[in-house]
TORKOL-4160 file (C-alpha; in steps of 0.2 Angstrom, whole numbers, padded with zeros to 4 digits, m for minus):
231
<pt num="1" X="m0186" Y="m0041" Z="m0044"/>
<pt num="2" X="m0184" Y="m0055" Z="m0031"/>
<pt num="3" X="m0185" Y="m0052" Z="m0012"/>
<pt num="4" X="m0175" Y="m0068" Z="m0010"/>
<pt num="5" X="m0160" Y="m0063" Z="m0021"/>
<pt num="6" X="m0149" Y="m0060" Z="m0006"/>
<pt num="7" X="m0153" Y="m0077" Z="0001"/>
<pt num="8" X="m0148" Y="m0085" Z="m0016"/>
<pt num="9" X="m0132" Y="m0076" Z="m0015"/>
<pt num="10" X="m0129" Y="m0081" Z="0003"/>
<pt num="11" X="m0133" Y="m0099" Z="m0002"/>
<pt num="12" X="m0121" Y="m0100" Z="m0017"/>
<pt num="13" X="m0108" Y="m0091" Z="m0007"/>
<pt num="14" X="m0109" Y="m0103" Z="0008"/>
<pt num="15" X="m0108" Y="m0118" Z="m0005"/>
<pt num="16" X="m0092" Y="m0111" Z="m0013"/>
<pt num="17" X="m0084" Y="m0109" Z="0004"/>
<pt num="18" X="m0088" Y="m0127" Z="0009"/>
<pt num="19" X="m0081" Y="m0134" Z="m0007"/>
<pt num="20" X="m0066" Y="m0122" Z="m0006"/>
<pt num="21" X="m0063" Y="m0128" Z="0012"/>
<pt num="22" X="m0064" Y="m0146" Z="0007"/>
<pt num="23" X="m0053" Y="m0144" Z="m0007"/>
<pt num="24" X="m0040" Y="m0135" Z="0004"/>
<pt num="25" X="m0040" Y="m0148" Z="0018"/>
<pt num="26" X="m0038" Y="m0161" Z="0005"/>
<pt num="27" X="m0023" Y="m0153" Z="m0004"/>
<pt num="28" X="m0015" Y="m0151" Z="0014"/>
<pt num="29" X="m0017" Y="m0169" Z="0017"/>
<pt num="30" X="m0026" Y="m0166" Z="0033"/>
<pt num="31" X="m0039" Y="m0179" Z="0028"/>
<pt num="32" X="m0046" Y="m0186" Z="0012"/>
<pt num="33" X="m0062" Y="m0177" Z="0007"/>
<pt num="34" X="m0066" Y="m0191" Z="m0006"/>
<pt num="35" X="m0075" Y="m0200" Z="0007"/>
<pt num="36" X="m0088" Y="m0187" Z="0006"/>
<pt num="37" X="m0092" Y="m0192" Z="m0012"/>
<pt num="38" X="m0102" Y="m0208" Z="m0006"/>
<pt num="39" X="m0114" Y="m0197" Z="0002"/>
<pt num="40" X="m0119" Y="m0188" Z="m0015"/>
<pt num="41" X="m0137" Y="m0195" Z="m0016"/>
<pt num="42" X="m0141" Y="m0185" Z="m0001"/>
<pt num="43" X="m0144" Y="m0171" Z="m0013"/>
<pt num="44" X="m0160" Y="m0180" Z="m0018"/>
<pt num="45" X="m0165" Y="m0181" Z="0000"/>
<pt num="46" X="m0162" Y="m0162" Z="0001"/>
<pt num="47" X="m0172" Y="m0159" Z="m0015"/>
<pt num="48" X="m0186" Y="m0170" Z="m0008"/>
<pt num="49" X="m0187" Y="m0160" Z="0009"/>
<pt num="50" X="m0187" Y="m0144" Z="m0001"/>
<pt num="51" X="m0202" Y="m0150" Z="m0011"/>
<pt num="52" X="m0212" Y="m0157" Z="0004"/>
<pt num="53" X="m0209" Y="m0140" Z="0014"/>
<pt num="54" X="m0217" Y="m0130" Z="m0001"/>
<pt num="55" X="m0231" Y="m0142" Z="m0006"/>
<pt num="56" X="m0249" Y="m0138" Z="m0002"/>
<pt num="57" X="m0257" Y="m0155" Z="m0009"/>
<pt num="58" X="m0255" Y="m0173" Z="m0008"/>
<pt num="59" X="m0246" Y="m0175" Z="m0025"/>
<pt num="60" X="m0232" Y="m0163" Z="m0022"/>
<pt num="61" X="m0229" Y="m0172" Z="m0005"/>
<pt num="62" X="m0228" Y="m0189" Z="m0014"/>
<pt num="63" X="m0216" Y="m0182" Z="m0026"/>
<pt num="64" X="m0205" Y="m0175" Z="m0013"/>
<pt num="65" X="m0206" Y="m0192" Z="m0003"/>
<pt num="66" X="m0201" Y="m0200" Z="m0019"/>
<pt num="67" X="m0185" Y="m0190" Z="m0020"/>
<pt num="68" X="m0181" Y="m0193" Z="m0001"/>
<pt num="69" X="m0183" Y="m0212" Z="m0004"/>
<pt num="70" X="m0172" Y="m0212" Z="m0019"/>
<pt num="71" X="m0159" Y="m0203" Z="m0010"/>
<pt num="72" X="m0160" Y="m0214" Z="0005"/>
<pt num="73" X="m0159" Y="m0230" Z="m0005"/>
<pt num="74" X="m0144" Y="m0224" Z="m0015"/>
<pt num="75" X="m0135" Y="m0218" Z="0000"/>
<pt num="76" X="m0137" Y="m0235" Z="0009"/>
<pt num="77" X="m0131" Y="m0243" Z="m0007"/>
<pt num="78" X="m0115" Y="m0233" Z="m0007"/>
<pt num="79" X="m0112" Y="m0237" Z="0012"/>
<pt num="80" X="m0113" Y="m0255" Z="0008"/>
<pt num="81" X="m0129" Y="m0258" Z="0019"/>
<pt num="82" X="m0140" Y="m0263" Z="0004"/>
<pt num="83" X="m0136" Y="m0269" Z="m0013"/>
<pt num="84" X="m0147" Y="m0268" Z="m0029"/>
<pt num="85" X="m0144" Y="m0267" Z="m0048"/>
<pt num="86" X="m0153" Y="m0254" Z="m0057"/>
<pt num="87" X="m0155" Y="m0265" Z="m0072"/>
<pt num="88" X="m0165" Y="m0277" Z="m0062"/>
<pt num="89" X="m0177" Y="m0263" Z="m0056"/>
<pt num="90" X="m0180" Y="m0253" Z="m0072"/>
<pt num="91" X="m0198" Y="m0260" Z="m0075"/>
<pt num="92" X="m0203" Y="m0250" Z="m0059"/>
<pt num="93" X="m0202" Y="m0234" Z="m0069"/>
<pt num="94" X="m0214" Y="m0242" Z="m0082"/>
<pt num="95" X="m0226" Y="m0246" Z="m0068"/>
<pt num="96" X="m0224" Y="m0229" Z="m0061"/>
<pt num="97" X="m0227" Y="m0221" Z="m0078"/>
<pt num="98" X="m0243" Y="m0232" Z="m0080"/>
<pt num="99" X="m0250" Y="m0227" Z="m0063"/>
<pt num="100" X="m0247" Y="m0208" Z="m0068"/>
<pt num="101" X="m0257" Y="m0211" Z="m0083"/>
<pt num="102" X="m0271" Y="m0219" Z="m0074"/>
<pt num="103" X="m0272" Y="m0206" Z="m0060"/>
<pt num="104" X="m0267" Y="m0191" Z="m0071"/>
<pt num="105" X="m0284" Y="m0182" Z="m0067"/>
<pt num="106" X="m0281" Y="m0184" Z="m0049"/>
<pt num="107" X="m0264" Y="m0178" Z="m0049"/>
<pt num="108" X="m0268" Y="m0163" Z="m0060"/>
<pt num="109" X="m0283" Y="m0158" Z="m0048"/>
<pt num="110" X="m0289" Y="m0141" Z="m0046"/>
<pt num="111" X="m0300" Y="m0133" Z="m0033"/>
<pt num="112" X="m0318" Y="m0128" Z="m0040"/>
<pt num="113" X="m0323" Y="m0111" Z="m0038"/>
<pt num="114" X="m0341" Y="m0106" Z="m0035"/>
<pt num="115" X="m0347" Y="m0090" Z="m0043"/>
<pt num="116" X="m0359" Y="m0082" Z="m0030"/>
<pt num="117" X="m0367" Y="m0071" Z="m0044"/>
<pt num="118" X="m0371" Y="m0085" Z="m0057"/>
<pt num="119" X="m0370" Y="m0101" Z="m0046"/>
<pt num="120" X="m0358" Y="m0109" Z="m0058"/>
<pt num="121" X="m0345" Y="m0120" Z="m0051"/>
<pt num="122" X="m0335" Y="m0125" Z="m0067"/>
<pt num="123" X="m0321" Y="m0113" Z="m0065"/>
<pt num="124" X="m0305" Y="m0117" Z="m0055"/>
<pt num="125" X="m0299" Y="m0106" Z="m0042"/>
<pt num="126" X="m0282" Y="m0115" Z="m0040"/>
<pt num="127" X="m0271" Y="m0123" Z="m0053"/>
<pt num="128" X="m0262" Y="m0138" Z="m0046"/>
<pt num="129" X="m0252" Y="m0146" Z="m0060"/>
<pt num="130" X="m0239" Y="m0159" Z="m0060"/>
<pt num="131" X="m0228" Y="m0164" Z="m0076"/>
<pt num="132" X="m0216" Y="m0179" Z="m0073"/>
<pt num="133" X="m0206" Y="m0183" Z="m0088"/>
<pt num="134" X="m0221" Y="m0176" Z="m0098"/>
<pt num="135" X="m0228" Y="m0160" Z="m0103"/>
<pt num="136" X="m0244" Y="m0151" Z="m0098"/>
<pt num="137" X="m0252" Y="m0136" Z="m0107"/>
<pt num="138" X="m0267" Y="m0129" Z="m0097"/>
<pt num="139" X="m0279" Y="m0114" Z="m0096"/>
<pt num="140" X="m0287" Y="m0106" Z="m0082"/>
<pt num="141" X="m0300" Y="m0092" Z="m0084"/>
<pt num="142" X="m0308" Y="m0091" Z="m0066"/>
<pt num="143" X="m0313" Y="m0073" Z="m0061"/>
<pt num="144" X="m0305" Y="m0076" Z="m0044"/>
<pt num="145" X="m0288" Y="m0084" Z="m0046"/>
<pt num="146" X="m0281" Y="m0090" Z="m0029"/>
<pt num="147" X="m0264" Y="m0098" Z="m0034"/>
<pt num="148" X="m0260" Y="m0116" Z="m0034"/>
<pt num="149" X="m0244" Y="m0128" Z="m0036"/>
<pt num="150" X="m0235" Y="m0132" Z="m0052"/>
<pt num="151" X="m0222" Y="m0146" Z="m0052"/>
<pt num="152" X="m0211" Y="m0150" Z="m0067"/>
<pt num="153" X="m0198" Y="m0163" Z="m0065"/>
<pt num="154" X="m0189" Y="m0168" Z="m0082"/>
<pt num="155" X="m0205" Y="m0161" Z="m0090"/>
<pt num="156" X="m0213" Y="m0144" Z="m0095"/>
<pt num="157" X="m0229" Y="m0135" Z="m0089"/>
<pt num="158" X="m0237" Y="m0121" Z="m0099"/>
<pt num="159" X="m0251" Y="m0112" Z="m0089"/>
<pt num="160" X="m0261" Y="m0098" Z="m0098"/>
<pt num="161" X="m0269" Y="m0086" Z="m0086"/>
<pt num="162" X="m0273" Y="m0072" Z="m0098"/>
<pt num="163" X="m0291" Y="m0073" Z="m0096"/>
<pt num="164" X="m0291" Y="m0076" Z="m0078"/>
<pt num="165" X="m0296" Y="m0063" Z="m0064"/>
<pt num="166" X="m0287" Y="m0058" Z="m0049"/>
<pt num="167" X="m0296" Y="m0050" Z="m0034"/>
<pt num="168" X="m0281" Y="m0044" Z="m0024"/>
<pt num="169" X="m0266" Y="m0056" Z="m0023"/>
<pt num="170" X="m0262" Y="m0074" Z="m0025"/>
<pt num="171" X="m0248" Y="m0086" Z="m0022"/>
<pt num="172" X="m0241" Y="m0099" Z="m0034"/>
<pt num="173" X="m0229" Y="m0112" Z="m0028"/>
<pt num="174" X="m0217" Y="m0118" Z="m0042"/>
<pt num="175" X="m0205" Y="m0132" Z="m0043"/>
<pt num="176" X="m0195" Y="m0135" Z="m0058"/>
<pt num="177" X="m0181" Y="m0148" Z="m0058"/>
<pt num="178" X="m0173" Y="m0153" Z="m0075"/>
<pt num="179" X="m0188" Y="m0145" Z="m0083"/>
<pt num="180" X="m0197" Y="m0129" Z="m0086"/>
<pt num="181" X="m0213" Y="m0118" Z="m0082"/>
<pt num="182" X="m0220" Y="m0105" Z="m0092"/>
<pt num="183" X="m0233" Y="m0093" Z="m0086"/>
<pt num="184" X="m0244" Y="m0081" Z="m0096"/>
<pt num="185" X="m0253" Y="m0068" Z="m0086"/>
<pt num="186" X="m0264" Y="m0053" Z="m0089"/>
<pt num="187" X="m0257" Y="m0036" Z="m0092"/>
<pt num="188" X="m0263" Y="m0029" Z="m0076"/>
<pt num="189" X="m0255" Y="m0042" Z="m0064"/>
<pt num="190" X="m0239" Y="m0038" Z="m0055"/>
<pt num="191" X="m0227" Y="m0052" Z="m0053"/>
<pt num="192" X="m0217" Y="m0052" Z="m0036"/>
<pt num="193" X="m0204" Y="m0066" Z="m0038"/>
<pt num="194" X="m0199" Y="m0074" Z="m0022"/>
<pt num="195" X="m0192" Y="m0090" Z="m0029"/>
<pt num="196" X="m0175" Y="m0097" Z="m0026"/>
<pt num="197" X="m0165" Y="m0103" Z="m0042"/>
<pt num="198" X="m0152" Y="m0117" Z="m0039"/>
<pt num="199" X="m0142" Y="m0119" Z="m0054"/>
<pt num="200" X="m0158" Y="m0113" Z="m0063"/>
<pt num="201" X="m0167" Y="m0097" Z="m0065"/>
<pt num="202" X="m0183" Y="m0086" Z="m0063"/>
<pt num="203" X="m0186" Y="m0074" Z="m0077"/>
<pt num="204" X="m0199" Y="m0061" Z="m0077"/>
<pt num="205" X="m0203" Y="m0054" Z="m0095"/>
<pt num="206" X="m0218" Y="m0044" Z="m0090"/>
<pt num="207" X="m0221" Y="m0026" Z="m0092"/>
<pt num="208" X="m0226" Y="m0019" Z="m0075"/>
<pt num="209" X="m0243" Y="m0011" Z="m0075"/>
<pt num="210" X="m0246" Y="0007" Z="m0070"/>
<pt num="211" X="m0258" Y="0002" Z="m0055"/>
<pt num="212" X="m0251" Y="m0012" Z="m0045"/>
<pt num="213" X="m0266" Y="m0018" Z="m0036"/>
<pt num="214" X="m0266" Y="m0036" Z="m0042"/>
<pt num="215" X="m0251" Y="m0046" Z="m0036"/>
<pt num="216" X="m0245" Y="m0063" Z="m0041"/>
<pt num="217" X="m0232" Y="m0070" Z="m0029"/>
<pt num="218" X="m0221" Y="m0083" Z="m0036"/>
<pt num="219" X="m0212" Y="m0095" Z="m0023"/>
<pt num="220" X="m0203" Y="m0111" Z="m0024"/>
<pt num="221" X="m0187" Y="m0117" Z="m0032"/>
<pt num="222" X="m0179" Y="m0119" Z="m0049"/>
<pt num="223" X="m0166" Y="m0133" Z="m0049"/>
<pt num="224" X="m0157" Y="m0135" Z="m0064"/>
<pt num="225" X="m0173" Y="m0129" Z="m0073"/>
<pt num="226" X="m0182" Y="m0113" Z="m0077"/>
<pt num="227" X="m0198" Y="m0103" Z="m0073"/>
<pt num="228" X="m0203" Y="m0089" Z="m0086"/>
<pt num="229" X="m0217" Y="m0077" Z="m0084"/>
<pt num="230" X="m0223" Y="m0065" Z="m0097"/>
<pt num="231" X="m0239" Y="m0055" Z="m0102"/>
């Protein structure tokens, strides 16, 4: 189903080799690998870089930059370069939540589509949706769907495309971390999953059509989260 399945296997294989090698040298008293644990926040930096590399809009890049900043700050704290207490900074999360509510329409922005036959511009050619510690349930019925970007972090997104049209092919970038994304597509669309699951999963529950001239490409990452497609 996924063209990137071999890459996923290589990723997890290399990950196991690294952990195995570190455990071996630690057991043989060559050097203590416990020193590496202070660098665990760099996982957030890696996640942020993956998000930025796939993002096509400003909101996606901002989310990725947030992960990078969080990872860098926690790494500097573990190294003793900076010091802060999380209990002193918890109001920042409330401020961020308030800003997200105020600018929700701009974050979940979509590109307008102009129908040359009717002159109507109230349809959406792209679906760009972000759900951070929240849920989003959206519909798109454009006659010329062109893809978009879906980001779910500790939240969920449900996108209904069953009334949308696809002229040839479209690419949908997805990013699910500690959250889930559910897509509902028409029966005549073919799903080509190129996403990379990292302790998560991409699940295609669609029934492939007889004529495969309308293709929806799924790209991105599912990190301890899930992406589900069904028709």
